[in-house]
Steps between C-alpha positions, in 0.01 A plus 500: 500500500331436163753726329789306656356172376474638145858625506623166633317317221663721238845441646438126498444492123798697370737765622850634453570468874853640470622729224859372522598140575839331517506120511845422636710187431223308326541219245389629160344278233476720190452229235811610311785393728554239764369616840724752676496700823457877490276790594174612340412870510139609433356849493126559452465152353777551244822298491788743555788253531551126517784278616758732653573599859305820562443749779176698473428774751147496640396172339314215667770233527397135478751236605504263203724231648339159443242659268478545124369741240360415157272658248136402545431168330313444172264213419479429126158333479208619712136605495577777748199729526292276271370256762409536865338167588560238232190301600273804448440575132414865563854568619675333203605715204808324367331260255281586202288291266448785253594453135426866427796644693806278517833665414340838569393403854686693774553340839561843653137606446377249761770536767366576848754720684330428832558125486599365842773299325699819430591606858533136603765424236671835554551417868675180388745680271325491161487842336405424137316238297419420141124466448401262221152452351363169369252437218321167480390549136812641338874448506523879544428598860573873471733757653701425814567772758754558777362608837673619815385429853341834585134581451548868416731429203436134431561498122866529410473409129168456318582280200849351526431196281247309294419157648470193274419150628631211290589147616215306662282809550539603136443142385162492673391831347628421150288192448725246669827571320799695633606535136177686429562727797840596362348557156232718660774710658678540166174576321441785743851633432445480121166676524655765724765555231221535241320743726820699553535546123134534404323620814323791326346269237417239764317757712302613194398139432693491172718203585454126538337365815735443791475243778589742781312810609635847427537562875717191536709583193556849640613340826745273316666775297748588780591130532575466130705820492698405811369790707328256738616167637298181470476249784451150359379225731664172395669211684614217272850522359395419143221759518751759623721424198208569260405814691858625471489437124197729482658756732806515277297516179297802616773651721272502804612611846388183676490379860415138580257421782488165680788366291556188708715341231679822405827352630499269195544801269689729739781585256253610234301709747818674612613564141160648410484695829161354591429518877293239683250525786463175690466334840833338592343285771274326249654163412188283494348492151140621496457357149687350209633844403722510807640150538848653496443733795797494738615677815832615358339670197581848633866408544516365144336813359733724699804309374383559141443872562119505482318784677259365760204624702313290753150429617434232739484271789258285303206737549477617139367852469318516837562854629465420869819291493693711251773599750593134539683529168810555713478139617502375142813710446662354812416151379679576172812597698484163676517340153789695354384852419733771630379733773560797269293333226210433736488860626529632142203285392291670772628857453731631227402264217128588502594866534723476193254293297204730567688831510449576870707665771711219647400590856850570630602768248690798639308824445165318464210425739567163659321170494686370803459236768703482821491133603569363848719228345584358158242623245436149365488319833146369553480636855645846421252787514512866398564763767455802269340514154511780244301496175571772243667715765228476766541300817203282592383341819534124532144477627223357281157343543634152576748624762232710670261204510775277640571752776130541573441129550828449683397765752156338537655157563748649745223681689302176535812316612575758772153477651 
């Protein structure tokens, strides 16, 4: 009996229950085209064919009528794996007050793969998330990472971007002036350029004193050379204009975070190919930097040709609600964003920006969700979930607790 319980527990966590699966006549949302009806053929967690009318001998056939398939969704601003209970300091690892390690800090080194938020969000259709650090003493927060919702292989990309906080956060750190924060950013870039040219002399102590540590300058070298992207947190339209001046001057590969007034400079963002990560449901200004926040911002950015990624539902970076990003995307559709644009913001755009498998790529392991309805409908839920080619159970700690207490209440009621 004990052995059966152990086997059942293993099957509940992850399993490739069927080697060959055919999802028949399902609506496909691939983030590249408008939704269309076709078949999806999987073998051992790999996408064999997508969109045609197939016959596969020996496959498990799932009737997809009334259902939909999409890649697993991506949330562009989380503390996934860096916090378990926000009210308990011992479980929080997303924010640092260290001035010793700023740009050189790596969020990935503190990620907990056993966080209960991972299976919970996976069961709701989220397969990937961007994990961003914060530093309360520096505009440089450190290296962002991309995680996937599976404990055994949680880290998908260790250092996808350097994170810089300007705007109100940078203003506070830079002595009360957002101008100083921008100058601090440029000073770091200039000193990194000096270090790039004279690093041997600098390491021997035969060069002038620098304001940034050698570890941080080393961490900024890939940013300056364009090998690594830089995520810049900024909201106000005029601040975005000045940031873009700096991005153009140093030829940085920039992504804007927050960007509530990005719609004001949408044409310039598109021309410079600068993507934005923002919450399209956020139209109430949380400060004077975002007085221009508006619900149709995503539609305006799409019309200009700006690449978008979403976080959302007004919960900031809280990992326990990360899967609700789909509701922010749905809200953007209600205010003019196309359905294709909303799905792309949750799937193909982050894959392209961060160099990841798009999830529904033929010949690759899938990140795939079979939904019982429209993928962005608030009441739709996943029926099957694959992450990096492995199918996972939809059970998690919260669902097991809910069932436990439901059964207890039902037993008392029946007495």
